[in-house]
N, C-alpha and C positions, 0 to 999 in steps of 0.2 A: 504494500500500500504506500502511496505517496500523497502527502498533503502539501498544497501550495497556497500562498495567500498573496493578494495584491496584484492579481492578474487583470489583463484587459478583458472586456466583455467577449465571450466566445462568439466566433463568427456565425455559428449556427443559431444563436439565441435571438430569435426575432418574435414579432407579435403573434405568430402562428405556433410558436413552440409550446409543447406540452410540458407542464411542470408537475412535480410531485412534492407534496407537503409532507415532511417527515419531522415530527415533534416540533412543529411551529416554524420550520425553516423551509423556504421554497427552493427546490433543487431542480436543475436542468441536466439531463443526461446526454452525453456525447459518447456513442458506442465506438469502440476501437475496431469493430469488425471490418470496416472498409480498408483499414490499414493492416489487417491480418493479426490484430492484437486481441488476445482473449481477456479483455478488461474493458471497463467503461470509466469515463471521468465524469463525475458529478460536480456541478457548479452551484454553490449557494448564490442565488441571484437577487436576494432581497436585503442585502447588506451594503454598507458604504464602499466596501471593496469586494471583489470576487474571490471566493475561496473555492479551491478545487480539490477533490479527493478522487484519486484513481485507485480502483479496486479490481481484483480479478473477478471475472464472471463466476457466479455461484457463491459469492461471499455472504449473501443474505443481507438483511437490513441492519444488522448490528453495527457495522462500522459507521454508517450514515447516522444512526441514532446517537452513537457516542459523540461523533463530531458535531452533530446538531446541538447537543447540550452545551458544548464549549462555545460554538458560534453564538448561541443565544446569550451566554454569559459575558462575552467580550465585545460583541459587535451589535450596535443598535439596528433594529429593523427599519427598513425604508421601502418606499415604493420601488417596484421593479422598473428597469429601463431597457426593454428589448429594442432591438433595431426594427425599423419598419420592414414590412414584407415587400420584397422586390418584385416588380411586375415581370411578365414574360419577356 
């Protein structure tokens, strides 16, 4: 597992993106499948900085639940700021 903080908004995070709320934190998933990586990177998108957790597929919800508790403790919640959806 790899935890990173202070990242730029993920390129795939736009207004059409699906989010998952885990213990009060809104997370956006970027699968590594297209790059042949057996992991996903989850971005906390409702905080003043983007926090990313990359976890192997099949890890279950516990790593995200654990990190969500820390995110809530140290970073205030704010409105999400997705990119606009690009037209065809």
